[in-house]
C-alpha positions as CSV (number, residue, x, y, z in Angstrom):
1,M,-17.8,-25.2,14.6
2,A,-17.7,-23.4,17.9
3,E,-17.2,-19.7,17.2
4,I,-17.3,-17.5,20.2
5,K,-18.5,-14.0,19.3
6,S,-17.3,-11.0,21.3
7,H,-20.5,-10.6,23.4
8,E,-20.5,-14.3,24.2
9,F,-17.0,-14.5,25.4
10,D,-17.5,-13.7,29.1
11,G,-20.2,-16.4,29.4
12,F,-18.1,-18.9,27.5
13,L,-15.2,-18.2,29.8
14,Q,-17.2,-18.8,32.9
15,N,-19.3,-21.8,31.7
16,A,-17.9,-23.6,28.8
17,A,-14.1,-23.0,28.2
18,R,-13.1,-26.0,30.3
19,N,-15.1,-28.2,27.9
20,Y,-12.6,-27.6,25.1
21,R,-9.0,-28.6,24.6
22,L,-8.2,-26.5,21.5
23,F,-8.5,-22.8,21.1
24,V,-7.7,-20.6,18.1
25,I,-7.8,-16.9,19.0
26,Y,-7.3,-14.4,16.2
27,G,-8.0,-11.0,14.9
28,P,-6.6,-7.5,14.2
29,D,-6.8,-6.4,17.8
30,R,-3.6,-8.1,19.1
31,G,-4.1,-6.7,22.5
32,L,-7.5,-8.4,22.8
33,V,-6.1,-11.6,21.3
34,S,-3.4,-11.7,24.0
35,E,-5.8,-10.7,26.8
36,R,-8.4,-13.4,25.9
37,A,-5.7,-16.1,25.5
38,G,-4.4,-15.2,29.0
39,Q,-8.0,-15.4,30.4
40,I,-8.5,-18.8,28.9
41,A,-5.1,-20.0,30.1
42,G,-6.1,-18.9,33.6
43,K,-9.4,-20.7,33.5
44,I,-8.5,-24.2,32.3
45,G,-6.8,-25.1,35.5
46,V,-3.2,-25.8,34.4
47,D,-0.5,-24.5,36.7
48,L,1.0,-21.6,34.7
49,N,4.0,-21.3,37.1
50,D,5.0,-24.9,36.4
51,P,7.5,-25.1,33.5
52,F,6.5,-28.8,33.0
53,S,2.8,-27.9,32.7
54,L,3.1,-24.8,30.5
55,I,5.0,-24.9,27.2
56,K,5.2,-21.6,25.3
57,L,6.2,-21.7,21.7
58,D,6.7,-19.0,19.0
59,V,5.4,-20.1,15.6
60,G,9.0,-19.9,14.4
61,D,9.7,-22.9,16.6
62,L,7.3,-25.0,14.6
63,Q,8.8,-23.9,11.3
64,N,12.2,-25.1,12.4
65,D,10.7,-28.3,13.8
66,P,7.4,-29.2,12.1
67,G,6.7,-32.1,14.5
68,R,7.2,-30.0,17.7
69,L,3.6,-29.3,18.4
70,L,2.5,-32.9,18.1
71,D,5.4,-34.0,20.2
72,E,4.6,-31.5,23.0
73,V,0.9,-32.3,23.0
74,N,1.4,-36.1,23.1
75,A,4.3,-36.0,25.6
76,I,3.5,-37.2,29.1
77,G,4.4,-34.7,31.8
78,L,7.3,-35.5,34.1
79,F,5.0,-35.5,37.1
80,G,1.8,-36.3,35.2
81,G,-1.3,-34.0,35.2
82,E,-2.6,-31.8,32.4
83,K,-0.4,-29.4,30.4
84,L,-0.9,-26.4,28.1
85,V,0.9,-25.7,24.9
86,W,0.6,-22.0,24.1
87,I,1.6,-20.8,20.6
88,R,2.1,-17.1,19.8
89,G,2.5,-15.2,16.6
90,A,0.6,-17.6,14.3
91,A,-0.7,-16.9,10.8
92,N,-1.2,-19.7,8.3
93,E,2.1,-21.6,8.6
94,K,1.9,-25.0,7.0
95,A,3.5,-26.9,10.0
96,L,1.0,-25.4,12.4
97,V,-2.1,-25.9,10.1
98,E,-1.2,-29.6,9.5
99,S,-0.4,-30.3,13.1
100,L,-3.6,-28.7,14.3
101,Q,-5.7,-30.7,11.8
102,I,-4.2,-33.9,13.3
103,I,-4.9,-32.8,16.8
104,A,-8.4,-31.6,16.1
105,D,-9.3,-35.0,14.5
106,N,-8.2,-36.7,17.7
107,P,-8.2,-34.2,20.6
108,P,-5.8,-35.0,23.5
109,D,-7.1,-36.1,26.9
110,A,-4.4,-34.4,29.0
111,S,-3.3,-31.4,27.0
112,F,-4.7,-28.0,26.0
113,V,-3.6,-26.0,23.0
114,I,-4.0,-22.2,22.7
115,V,-3.1,-20.6,19.4
116,E,-2.7,-16.8,19.2
117,A,-2.9,-15.5,15.6
118,G,-3.1,-12.3,13.8
119,D,-5.9,-11.2,11.4
120,L,-6.8,-14.4,9.6
121,K,-8.9,-13.9,6.4
122,K,-12.0,-16.1,5.9
123,G,-10.9,-19.3,4.1
124,S,-7.3,-19.2,5.3
125,G,-5.8,-22.5,6.3
126,L,-5.8,-22.0,10.1
127,R,-9.4,-20.8,10.1
128,K,-10.5,-23.6,7.9
129,V,-9.1,-26.2,10.3
130,A,-10.5,-24.4,13.4
131,E,-13.9,-23.6,12.0
132,S,-14.5,-27.1,10.5
133,S,-13.9,-28.9,13.8
134,K,-16.3,-29.1,16.7
135,A,-13.3,-29.8,19.0
136,V,-11.8,-26.3,18.4
137,A,-13.2,-23.1,20.0
138,T,-12.5,-20.2,17.6
139,I,-12.5,-16.7,19.1
140,P,-12.3,-13.7,16.7
141,C,-11.0,-10.5,18.3
142,Y,-12.0,-7.2,16.5
143,P,-11.4,-3.7,17.8
144,D,-13.8,-2.7,20.6
145,D,-17.0,-0.9,19.7
146,I,-18.4,2.0,21.8
147,R,-20.3,-0.4,24.0
148,A,-17.3,-2.5,24.8
149,L,-15.1,0.6,25.4
150,N,-17.8,2.0,27.8
151,A,-17.8,-1.3,29.6
152,L,-14.0,-1.3,29.9
153,I,-14.1,2.3,31.3
154,D,-16.8,1.4,33.8
155,T,-15.0,-1.7,35.0
156,E,-11.6,-0.1,35.5
157,L,-13.0,3.0,37.2
158,A,-15.3,1.0,39.5
159,N,-12.1,-0.8,40.8
160,E,-11.0,2.7,42.0
161,N,-14.5,3.8,43.2
162,L,-14.4,6.6,40.6
163,R,-17.2,8.1,38.5
164,I,-16.8,10.0,35.3
165,T,-18.8,12.9,33.9
166,P,-20.4,12.5,30.4
167,A,-18.2,15.2,28.9
168,A,-15.0,13.5,30.3
169,R,-16.2,10.1,29.0
170,Q,-16.7,11.4,25.5
171,V,-13.2,12.9,25.4
172,L,-11.7,9.7,26.8
173,L,-13.5,7.5,24.2
174,E,-11.8,9.5,21.5
175,F,-8.4,8.3,22.7
176,L,-9.4,4.6,23.1
177,G,-9.9,1.7,20.7
178,G,-7.8,-0.3,18.2
179,D,-6.0,-2.3,20.9
180,R,-7.6,-3.7,24.1
181,I,-4.5,-3.8,26.2
182,A,-3.4,-0.3,25.2
183,S,-7.0,1.0,25.9
184,R,-7.1,-0.7,29.3
185,N,-3.6,0.8,30.2
186,E,-4.8,4.3,29.4
187,V,-7.9,4.0,31.5
188,R,-5.8,2.6,34.4
189,K,-3.4,5.5,34.1
190,L,-6.3,7.9,34.3
191,A,-7.7,6.1,37.3
192,L,-4.4,6.2,39.1
193,Y,-4.1,9.9,38.4
194,C,-7.5,10.6,39.8
195,R,-7.4,8.2,42.7
196,G,-9.3,9.6,45.7
197,Q,-11.0,12.4,43.8
198,G,-14.4,10.7,43.4
199,T,-15.3,12.1,40.0
200,I,-13.2,12.4,36.8
201,E,-13.7,15.6,34.9
202,E,-12.9,16.6,31.4
203,D,-9.7,18.4,32.4
204,H,-8.4,15.3,34.1
205,V,-8.6,13.4,30.9
206,T,-6.9,16.1,28.8
207,D,-4.2,16.5,31.5
208,I,-3.2,12.8,31.7
209,I,-3.9,11.5,28.2
210,G,-2.8,14.5,26.2
211,D,-5.7,16.2,24.4
212,A,-3.4,19.2,24.0
213,S,-1.4,17.1,21.6
214,A,-4.2,16.3,19.3
215,I,-3.3,18.9,16.7
216,S,0.4,17.8,16.6
217,A,-0.7,14.1,16.4
218,D,-3.0,15.0,13.4
219,D,-0.1,16.8,11.8
220,A,2.1,13.7,12.1
221,V,-0.6,11.4,10.8
222,D,-1.3,13.7,7.8
223,A,2.4,13.8,7.0
224,I,2.5,10.0,7.2
225,L,-0.5,9.7,4.7
226,K,1.1,12.2,2.4
227,G,4.5,10.4,2.5
228,D,6.2,13.6,3.6
229,S,9.1,12.4,5.8
230,E,10.4,15.9,6.5
231,A,7.0,17.1,7.8
232,F,6.6,13.8,9.8
233,L,9.9,14.2,11.6
234,H,9.2,17.9,12.3
235,A,5.8,16.9,13.8
236,M,7.4,14.2,15.9
237,Q,9.9,16.7,17.3
238,K,7.1,18.9,18.4
239,I,5.3,16.0,20.0
240,A,8.4,14.9,21.8
241,S,9.1,18.4,23.1
242,S,5.6,18.6,24.5
243,K,6.2,15.3,26.4
244,T,3.3,13.7,24.7
245,P,3.4,9.9,24.6
246,M,4.4,8.6,21.2
247,F,1.8,5.9,21.7
248,L,-0.9,8.5,20.9
249,V,0.5,9.0,17.4
250,L,0.6,5.3,16.8
251,Q,-2.9,5.0,18.0
252,G,-4.0,8.0,15.9
253,C,-2.4,6.5,12.8
254,L,-4.0,3.1,13.4
255,R,-7.4,4.8,13.7
256,Q,-6.8,6.5,10.4
257,F,-6.0,3.3,8.7
258,Q,-9.0,1.6,10.2
259,L,-11.1,4.4,8.6
260,L,-9.3,3.9,5.3
261,D,-10.1,0.2,5.5
262,V,-13.8,0.9,5.9
263,M,-13.8,3.4,3.1
264,R,-11.7,1.3,0.8
265,T,-14.0,-1.7,1.3
266,E,-17.0,0.5,0.5
267,M,-15.2,1.7,-2.7
268,D,-14.4,-1.9,-3.8
269,E,-17.7,-3.4,-3.0
270,K,-19.9,-0.7,-4.6
271,R,-17.4,0.3,-7.3
272,V,-17.6,4.0,-6.4
273,P,-14.9,6.7,-6.5
274,P,-13.1,8.1,-3.4
275,A,-14.9,11.4,-3.6
276,Q,-18.3,9.6,-3.3
277,V,-17.1,7.6,-0.2
278,M,-15.8,10.8,1.4
279,Q,-19.3,12.3,1.1
280,T,-20.8,9.5,3.3
281,L,-18.1,8.0,5.5
282,G,-15.8,11.1,5.6
283,R,-18.4,13.8,6.6
284,H,-17.0,14.1,10.1
285,L,-13.5,14.9,8.9
286,H,-12.1,18.4,9.1
287,F,-12.2,20.0,5.7
288,R,-8.4,20.5,5.8
289,R,-7.8,16.8,6.1
290,K,-10.3,15.6,3.5
291,P,-8.0,16.0,0.4
292,I,-5.3,14.0,2.2
293,I,-7.6,11.1,3.1
294,E,-9.1,11.1,-0.5
295,Q,-5.6,10.9,-2.0
296,A,-4.7,8.0,0.4
297,L,-7.8,6.1,-0.7
298,K,-6.5,6.4,-4.3
299,S,-3.0,5.2,-3.3
300,W,-3.6,2.4,-0.8
301,T,-5.2,-0.9,-1.8
302,A,-7.3,-3.0,0.7
303,P,-4.6,-5.6,1.2
304,A,-1.9,-2.9,1.7
305,I,-4.1,-1.2,4.3
306,A,-4.7,-4.5,6.1
307,R,-0.9,-5.2,6.2
308,E,-0.3,-1.7,7.6
309,M,-2.9,-2.1,10.3
310,N,-1.3,-5.4,11.4
311,R,2.1,-3.7,11.6
312,L,0.7,-0.8,13.6
313,Q,-1.1,-3.1,16.0
314,A,2.1,-5.1,16.6
315,A,4.0,-1.8,17.3
316,I,1.3,-0.7,19.8
317,L,1.6,-4.0,21.6
318,Q,5.4,-3.7,21.6
319,T,5.3,-0.3,23.2
320,R,3.2,-1.7,26.0
321,Q,5.5,-4.7,26.5
322,R,8.7,-2.6,26.3
323,A,7.8,0.8,27.6
324,S,11.4,2.0,27.7
325,L,11.6,1.7,23.9
326,E,8.3,3.3,23.2
327,D,9.7,6.4,21.3
328,T,12.0,4.3,19.2
329,I,9.4,1.7,18.3
330,A,6.8,4.4,17.4
331,T,9.2,6.5,15.4
332,Q,10.6,3.7,13.3
333,T,7.2,2.1,12.7
334,L,5.6,5.4,11.6
335,L,8.6,6.5,9.5
336,A,8.3,3.1,7.6
337,T,4.6,3.9,7.0
338,T,5.5,7.3,5.8
339,L,8.0,5.9,3.3
340,Q,5.3,3.4,2.1
341,S,3.0,6.3,1.5
342,A,5.6,8.1,-0.5
343,R,6.3,5.1,-2.7
344,K,2.5,4.6,-3.3
345,G,2.0,8.3,-4.1
C-alpha cells in the first residue's frame, strides 16, 4: 500500500508521483481532492490539451458501460504516447471497483488512471482495492488544519507581496476551512482587494469577507439545525439584503456539521450523553446556541451527519464552479438540510 498523507503530498508530487500509474484520491474535502488530482495530472507529463491523450469520465459513464475503463486504459492512442484516464465523482460503484482491481493487478505501461472519490469509509470496496495494491497511490484528503490553513494564507499572500497582522490572520482563519478550493479563493479575493497596500489589517478582512454578517449567518445555521424553515428563510433574506455571499452560510453550516461529527463520534465511542460532550467539546460555543447543538446531537446520527457533510461539500464546490448560481445552489441546499432537521426533530 502506498498511502500519501497530507504532510507528505508535496514531496510525493515532486519526487515520486511519476513512478505510479494509478491514483485514488478521496476524502470529505472535495476541493482538496480536485486540487490534488489536478496537481498530479499536471505532473505526470501527459498533454492535458490533447483530447486523444486525456480522457475524462464521470463515474456514471462506467455504470452505463462497465467495460469502458478497461477499454480506455488498454486502447492505443491515435498518435501513440501516454494517456490519462481521469474519473470523477467516484464512490464504491461495482464497475469501477472491479475494473480497478484488474488494472491494479496488471498496471498499464502507457496509461495513467486518476480516480477522484468522495469520503470513502475504511473497508469500502474502492479503498480495499487501492490500499491492498502496491501499484496504486492512495491520497486521502481531509479538511485543512490550522497549520495547513496558515501555509495556504502565507503562500497566496506572498504571491502578492503582502503581509498580514496577527489579529487579521486570526479573523481570516475563522472564515476558512472545510474546502480547500473555497478557502484558496477567499484568500485570493482578499489579496486582490489589498493589492499594493503592503499589510493586511483586521478591517480589510472584515470588509471583504463579511465579518459583519456573522450574526446573520449564525441565525441561519441555528434555524437549519432547529428545522425552522420560516426562520431560515427570514435569515437568508437578511443575508441577501446585506450583500453577504451565500457561500459564507454554506461554509458556516458545514463547520457546524463537522463539529457535530466530532461530538457524535465522541458520544458513540464513549457511550456518553450529549450534555456531557457539550461540557468538553462545546465549551467555546455561545450559551445561546448550546441548547440547539445539544438537540441536534440527539436528532442526527453519525451516518446522517456524514451524508449531510458530503452534500454541503458538493454544494460549496458547485458555487465555486458556477458562481452565477451561488445564491440558488446555497439556498436550495440549506433549505433541504433544514427540512431534514425538521423531520429528525
